[in-house]
C-alpha positions, 0 to 999 in steps of 0.5 A, spaced: 500 500 500 505 504 501 508 503 494 502 504 491 501 511 495 508 513 493 508 511 486 501 514 485 503 521 488 509 521 484 505 520 477 500 525 480 505 531 481 509 529 474 502 530 471 498 535 475 504 539 478 503 547 477 511 548 478 513 555 476 507 556 471 502 556 477 499 563 476 498 562 468 495 555 469 490 558 474 488 563 469 488 558 463 483 554 467 479 560 469 478 562 462 476 555 460 471 554 466 468 561 463 468 559 456 464 552 458 460 556 464 454 558 459 453 550 457 453 548 465 448 554 466 444 551 461 444 544 463 442 546 470 436 550 468 434 544 463 435 539 469 431 543 474 425 544 469 425 537 467 425 535 475 420 540 477 415 540 471 416 533 467 415 526 468 422 525 464 426 526 470 429 519 470 430 519 462 434 526 463 438 523 468 440 517 464 441 521 458 446 526 462 450 520 465 450 517 458 453 523 455 458 523 461 460 516 460 461 517 452 466 522 453 470 518 458 470 512 454 472 516 448 478 519 453 480 513 456 481 510 449 487 514 448 489 514 455 489 507 457 494 505 451 498 511 452 499 511 459 500 503 460 504 501 454 507 507 450 508 512 456 516 514 456 516 512 464 514 505 463 521 502 462 523 506 468 517 503 472 518 496 470 525 496 473 523 498 480 523 493 485 515 493 486 510 488 483 507 489 477 500 490 480 502 496 484 504 499 477 497 497 474 493 500 480 497 507 480 496 508 472 489 506 473 488 511 479 491 517 474 486 515 469 481 515 474 483 522 476 482 525 469 475 521 468 473 524 475 474 531 472 469 530 467 464 527 471 465 532 476 464 538 471 458 534 467 454 532 473 455 537 479 450 542 475 445 536 475 446 535 482 445 542 484 438 542 480 436 535 483 437 537 490 433 544 489 428 540 485 427 536 492 426 529 488 429 525 493 433 526 499 437 519 500 438 520 492 441 526 493 446 523 497 447 517 493 448 522 487 454 525 491 457 518 491 455 516 484 459 522 481 465 519 483 463 512 482 459 512 476 464 511 470 468 506 473 465 500 469 467 504 463 474 505 465 475 497 467 472 495 460 477 500 456 482 497 460 480 490 459 479 491 452 486 494 451 490 489 455 487 483 450 488 487 444 495 488 446 496 481 448 493 477 442 494 482 436 501 483 435 500 489 430 498 494 435 504 493 439 507 498 435 505 505 438 505 509 432 500 504 428 496 503 434 495 511 435 494 512 428 489 506 427 485 509 433 485 516 431 483 515 424 477 510 427 475 515 432 475 521 426 471 517 422 466 515 427 465 522 429 464 524 421 459 518 420 455 520 427 455 528 425 453 526 418 448 521 420 444 526 425 444 531 420 441 527 414 435 525 417 429 529 414 424 533 418 419 528 418 424 523 420 425 527 426 418 528 428 417 521 428 423 520 433 420 525 437 413 522 437 416 515 439 420 518 445 413 522 447 409 515 447 414 510 449 420 514 453 422 507 455 425 506 448 430 511 449 432 509 456 434 502 453 438 505 448 442 508 453 443 502 456 449 501 452 453 503 458 450 497 462 451 501 469 447 507 467 440 503 469 442 502 476 446 508 477 440 512 475 435 509 479 439 509 485 439 517 485 432 518 482 429 513 487 434 513 493 434 505 492 439 502 496 438 495 492 440 499 485 446 503 489 449 496 491 448 493 484 452 499 481 457 497 486 457 490 485 458 491 477 464 496 478 467 491 483 466 485 478 469 488 472 475 491 477 476 484 479 477 482 472 481 488 470 486 487 475 487 479 474 488 480 467 493 485 468 497 481 473 497 476 468 498 479 461 501 486 462 508 485 464 510 480 458 507 485 453 509 492 456 517 489 456 516 488 448 513 495 446 516 498 440 515 504 436 516 506 429 521 511 431 526 505 433 527 503 426 533 503 423 535 509 419 538 509 413 544 514 412 543 520 408 548 525 405 547 532 408 546 537 404 546 545 405 540 548 405 536 554 407 535 554 415 528 557 415 526 552 409 529 546 413 526 548 420 519 549 416 520 542 413 521 539 420 515 542 423 511 539 417 514 532 418 513 532 425 506 533 424 505 528 418 510 523 421 507 522 428 501 518 428 498 522 434 499 529 431 497 526 424 490 523 427 489 528 432 491 535 429 492 534 421 486 529 420 482 532 426 482 539 423 478 536 417 473 533 420 469 540 421 469 542 413 468 534 411 462 534 415 459 540 413 460 538 406 458 531 406 451 534 410 450 539 404 451 533 399 447 528 403 442 532 406 435 530 402 432 537 404 438 541 401 438 537 395 430 538 394 431 546 394 438 545 390 435 547 383 431 553 387 438 555 390 442 555 384 437 559 381 438 565 386 442 571 383 446 573 390 448 579 387 441 582 388 442 581 395 449 584 397 455 585 393 458 578 392 466 581 393 463 583 400 459 577 401 465 572 399 470 576 403 466 576 410 464 568 408 471 567 408 473 571 414 468 567 418 470 560 415 478 562 416 476 564 423 472 558 426 476 553 422 483 556 424 481 557 431 479 549 432 485 545 429 490 546 435 496 546 430 498 552 433 495 552 439 500 546 441 506 548 437 511 549 443 508 544 447 509 539 442 517 540 443 516 537 450 523 537 454 526 539 447 524 546 448 531 548 449 533 546 442 529 552 439 533 557 444 540 555 441 539 554 434 541 559 429 534 562 427 531 568 430 525 567 434 521 571 429 523 566 423 521 560 427 514 563 429 514 564 421 515 557 420 510 555 425 505 560 423 506 557 415 504 550 418 498 552 421 496 557 416 497 551 411 492 546 414 487 552 416 486 554 409 485 547 406 480 546 411 477 553 409 477 551 402 474 545 403 468 549 404 468 552 397 465 545 395 459 546 399 458 554 396 459 552 389 454 546 390 449 550 393 450 557 389 451 559 382 456 565 382 463 566 378 469 563 380 473 569 381 469 571 387 473 566 390 479 570 391 475 575 396 473 568 400 480 566 400 483 573 402 478 573 408 480 566 410 487 568 409 487 574 414 482 571 419 487 565 419 493 569 420 490 572 426 487 566 430 494 562 429 498 568 431 493 568 438 494 560 438 502 561 438 502 567 443 498 563 448 502 556 447 508 560 447 506 564 454 504 557 457 507 551 453 505 544 456 512 541 456 511 535 462 508 530 458 510 522 457 507 521 450 505 525 445 498 524 446 499 528 453 501 534 449 495 534 445 489 531 449 491 534 455 493 541 453 488 546 455 491 551 451 486 550 445 481 552 449 484 558 452 486 560 445 478 559 443 476 563 448 480 569 446 478 568 439 471 569 441 473 575 445 475 578 439 469 575 435 465 580 440 469 586 437 467 584 430 460 583 432 460 590 435 462 593 429 457 589 425 451 593 429 454 600 429 456 599 421 450 603 417 451 597 411 454 591 410 460 594 405 462 599 411 462 593 416 466 589 411 471 595 410 472 596 418 473 588 419 478 588 414 482 594 417 481 592 424 484 585 422 490 588 418 491 592 424 490 586 429 495 582 425 500 587 425 500 588 432 500 581 434 506 579 428 510 585 431 510 583 438 508 575 439 516 573 437 518 578 443 513 576 448 514 568 446 522 569 447 521 572 453 517 567 456 520 561 453 527 563 456 524 563 463 522 555 462 
C-alpha cells in the first residue's frame, strides 16, 4: 500500500504539478471554466425544469450520465494505451523493485483522476438542480457518491479491452500504428455520427420525437449501452439502496477482472513495446540548405510523421469542413431546394466581393481557431524546448515557420468549404479570391493568438505525445480569446450603417490586429520561453 501511495503521488505531481507556471495555469483554467460556464448554466436550468415540471426526470438523468460516460470512454481510449504501454516512464517503472500490480493500480488511479474531472464538471450542475428540485433526499446523497463512482465500469472495460488487444494482436504493439489506427477510427466515427444526425429529414425527426413522447422507455434502453447507467440512475432518482449496491457490485466485478488480467498479461507485453521511431535509419548525405526552409520542413514532418499529431491535429482539423460538406451533399432537404438555390442571383442581395470576403473571414476564423496546430506548437517540443533557444534562427523566423504550418492546414480546411458554396450557389469563380483573402487574414490572426498563448504557457511535462495534445488546455484558452475578439467584430457589425462599411472596418481592424500581434508575439514568446 505504501508503494502504491508513493508511486501514485509521484505520477500525480509529474502530471498535475503547477511548478513555476502556477499563476498562468490558474488563469488558463479560469478562462476555460468561463468559456464552458454558459453550457453548465444551461444544463442546470434544463435539469431543474425537467425535475420540477416533467415526468422525464429519470430519462434526463440517464441521458446526462450517458453523455458523461461517452466522453470518458472516448478519453480513456487514448489514455489507457498511452499511459500503460507507450508512456516514456514505463521502462523506468518496470525496473523498480515493486510488483507489477502496484504499477497497474497507480496508472489506473491517474486515469481515474482525469475521468473524475469530467464527471465532476458534467454532473455537479445536475446535482445542484436535483437537490433544489427536492426529488429525493437519500438520492441526493447517493448522487454525491455516484459522481465519483459512476464511470468506473467504463474505465475497467477500456482497460480490459486494451490489455487483450495488446496481448493477442501483435500489430498494435507498435505505438505509432496503434495511435494512428485509433485516431483515424475515432475521426471517422465522429464524421459518420455528425453526418448521420444531420441527414435525417424533418419528418424523420418528428417521428423520433413522437416515439420518445409515447414510449420514453425506448430511449432509456438505448442508453443502456453503458450497462451501469440503469442502476446508477435509479439509485439517485429513487434513493434505492438495492440499485446503489448493484452499481457497486458491477464496478467491483469488472475491477476484479481488470486487475487479474493485468497481473497476468501486462508485464510480458509492456517489456516488448516498440515504436516506429526505433527503426533503423538509413544514412543520408547532408546537404546545405536554407535554415528557415529546413526548420519549416521539420515542423511539417513532425506533424505528418507522428501518428498522434497526424490523427489528432492534421486529420482532426478536417473533420469540421468534411462534415459540413458531406451534410450539404447528403442532406435530402438541401438537395430538394438545390435547383431553387442555384437559381438565386446573390448579387441582388449584397455585393458578392463583400459577401465572399466576410464568408471567408468567418470560415478562416472558426476553422483556424479549432485545429490546435498552433495552439500546441511549443508544447509539442516537450523537454526539447531548449533546442529552439540555441539554434541559429531568430525567434521571429521560427514563429514564421510555425505560423506557415498552421496557416497551411487552416486554409485547406477553409477551402474545403468552397465545395459546399459552389454546390449550393451559382456565382463566378473569381469571387473566390475575396473568400480566400478573408480566410487568409482571419487565419493569420487566430494562429498568431494560438502561438502567443502556447508560447506564454507551453505544456512541456508530458510522457507521450498524446499528453501534449489531449491534455493541453491551451486550445481552449486560445478559443476563448478568439471569441473575445469575435465580440469586437460583432460590435462593429451593429454600429456599421451597411454591410460594405462593416466589411471595410473588419478588414482594417484585422490588418491592424495582425500587425500588432506579428510585431510583438516573437518578443513576448522569447521572453517567456527563456524563463522555462
